[in-house]
C-alpha positions as CSV (number, residue, x, y, z in Angstrom):
1,X,91.7,80.8,118.0
2,X,93.0,83.5,115.6
3,X,90.9,84.7,112.6
4,X,93.1,86.0,109.8
5,X,92.5,87.2,106.2
6,X,92.9,84.4,103.6
7,X,95.6,84.8,100.9
8,X,96.1,83.2,97.5
9,X,98.5,80.8,99.1
10,X,95.5,79.3,101.0
11,X,93.5,78.4,97.9
12,X,94.7,74.7,97.6
13,X,94.0,74.0,101.3
14,X,90.7,75.9,101.1
15,X,89.6,73.6,98.2
16,X,90.3,70.6,100.3
17,X,88.5,72.1,103.4
18,X,85.4,73.0,101.3
19,X,85.2,69.6,99.8
20,X,85.6,67.7,103.1
21,X,83.2,70.1,105.0
22,X,80.5,69.8,102.3
23,X,80.8,66.0,102.1
24,X,80.8,65.3,105.8
25,X,78.7,68.0,107.4
26,X,75.9,67.8,104.8
27,X,75.2,64.0,105.2
28,X,72.3,64.4,107.6
29,X,70.7,67.1,105.5
30,X,71.2,66.3,101.8
31,X,71.3,63.1,99.7
32,X,74.5,61.9,98.2
33,X,73.4,63.1,94.8
34,X,72.7,66.6,96.2
35,X,76.0,66.7,98.0
36,X,77.9,65.6,94.8
37,X,76.1,68.2,92.6
38,X,76.7,71.0,95.1
39,X,80.4,70.1,95.5
40,X,80.9,70.0,91.8
41,X,78.8,73.0,90.6
42,X,78.2,75.3,93.5
43,X,80.6,75.0,96.5
44,X,84.1,76.2,95.9
45,X,86.6,78.9,96.5
46,X,85.5,82.4,95.3
47,X,88.8,84.0,94.5
48,X,87.2,87.4,94.3
49,X,86.6,87.3,98.1
50,X,90.3,86.6,98.6
51,X,91.3,89.4,96.3
52,X,89.0,91.8,98.1
53,X,90.5,90.8,101.5
54,X,87.0,89.8,102.8
55,X,87.6,86.0,103.2
56,X,88.8,84.7,106.6
57,X,90.3,81.5,107.9
58,X,91.1,79.9,111.3
59,X,94.2,77.7,111.2
60,X,94.7,74.4,112.9
61,X,97.9,72.5,113.2
62,X,98.0,71.5,109.6
63,X,96.3,74.5,107.9
64,X,92.9,76.1,107.6
65,X,90.1,74.3,109.7
66,X,87.4,77.0,109.1
67,X,86.8,79.6,106.5
68,X,84.1,82.1,105.6
69,X,83.7,85.6,104.4
70,X,81.6,88.6,103.5
71,X,81.3,90.4,100.2
72,X,80.6,93.9,98.9
73,X,79.7,92.3,95.6
74,X,76.4,91.1,94.1
75,X,77.1,87.4,94.0
76,X,75.1,85.8,96.8
77,X,76.7,82.3,96.8
78,X,78.8,79.8,94.9
79,X,82.5,79.4,94.0
80,X,84.3,80.5,90.9
81,X,82.9,77.6,88.9
82,X,79.3,78.9,89.6
83,X,79.9,82.5,88.3
84,X,79.0,83.3,84.7
85,X,79.6,87.1,84.7
86,X,81.4,90.0,86.4
87,X,80.7,90.5,90.0
88,X,79.7,94.2,90.4
89,X,80.0,96.1,93.6
90,X,77.1,96.8,96.0
91,X,76.2,100.2,97.3
92,X,76.3,100.2,101.1
93,X,73.7,103.1,101.1
94,X,71.0,100.9,99.6
95,X,72.3,97.3,99.5
96,X,73.1,94.7,102.2
97,X,76.5,92.9,102.3
98,X,76.7,89.2,101.6
99,X,77.9,86.5,104.0
100,X,79.6,83.9,101.9
101,X,81.2,80.5,101.8
102,X,81.4,79.3,105.4
103,X,83.0,75.9,105.7
104,X,84.4,74.1,108.8
105,X,86.5,70.9,109.0
106,X,84.3,68.2,110.5
107,X,86.7,67.5,113.3
108,X,86.6,71.2,114.3
109,X,82.8,71.7,114.0
110,X,80.8,73.2,116.8
111,X,83.7,74.8,118.6
112,X,82.7,78.4,117.8
113,X,85.0,78.9,114.8
114,X,82.2,79.9,112.4
115,X,80.9,82.3,114.9
116,X,84.3,83.9,115.4
117,X,84.6,84.3,111.6
118,X,81.1,85.7,111.4
119,X,82.0,88.3,114.0
120,X,85.0,89.3,111.9
121,X,82.8,89.5,108.8
122,X,80.1,91.6,110.5
123,X,82.6,94.0,112.0
124,X,84.3,94.5,108.7
125,X,81.0,94.9,106.7
126,X,79.8,97.5,109.3
127,X,83.1,99.4,109.0
128,X,82.6,99.4,105.2
129,X,79.3,101.2,105.7
130,X,76.8,98.3,105.3
131,X,73.7,98.2,107.6
132,X,72.5,94.7,106.9
133,X,73.6,91.2,105.8
134,X,72.2,88.6,103.5
135,X,73.2,85.0,102.7
136,X,72.1,81.8,101.1
137,X,72.2,79.1,103.7
138,X,72.7,75.5,103.2
139,X,70.5,73.1,105.3
140,X,73.4,72.4,107.7
141,X,74.3,76.1,108.0
142,X,70.8,77.3,108.6
143,X,70.8,76.6,112.4
144,X,74.0,78.6,112.9
145,X,72.6,81.6,111.1
146,X,69.3,81.5,113.0
147,X,71.4,81.6,116.2
148,X,73.3,84.6,114.8
149,X,70.0,86.5,114.4
150,X,69.3,85.9,110.7
151,X,65.7,85.3,109.5
152,X,64.6,83.2,106.6
153,X,63.1,85.4,103.9
154,X,62.8,82.9,101.1
155,X,63.1,79.1,100.5
156,X,65.0,78.5,97.3
157,X,65.6,75.3,95.3
158,X,68.7,75.4,93.0
159,X,68.6,72.9,90.1
160,X,71.9,71.4,89.1
161,X,71.0,69.2,86.1
162,X,68.3,66.9,87.4
163,X,69.3,67.4,91.1
164,X,67.3,69.9,93.2
165,X,69.1,71.4,96.2
166,X,67.2,73.3,98.9
167,X,68.7,76.5,100.4
168,X,67.3,79.3,102.5
169,X,67.9,83.0,101.7
170,X,68.4,84.8,105.0
171,X,68.8,88.4,106.2
172,X,69.6,90.4,109.3
173,X,70.3,94.0,110.2
174,X,73.8,94.9,111.5
């Protein structure tokens, strides 16, 4: 398994991966309405991560089968369609880096790909001077992050129209 930095050329395949991962791996955790609302309004490619060189992929035979990243910017979660304003930089001396947008192809789930990407993210954030990490976990992602040493610091419900979607804000030291 090789973790590499995502490029702009990956964006179309990442859109497909994110949609498939969200649809299939969320079924046991969220209702169809919650999955559809999240896919349309929250989940998606954050091109700022790709531009910053902090988004990683693992390729399978036909393209990316896992993706995830970290950020030195304020946005905690959501793709381009979820952003309403500029994404200012964090200060590693006082802020924690963000773990962002982890998605795995359902046929490649539970093979250690997300953990390998997380390790690349944590190493990169540490080298950038950050001393901690924060993320907004989906219900299917929360068990992974607990295994990686994160702790839930807040339960959050995001309203998308009439649909409420539960998430967990989580943190850990590096």
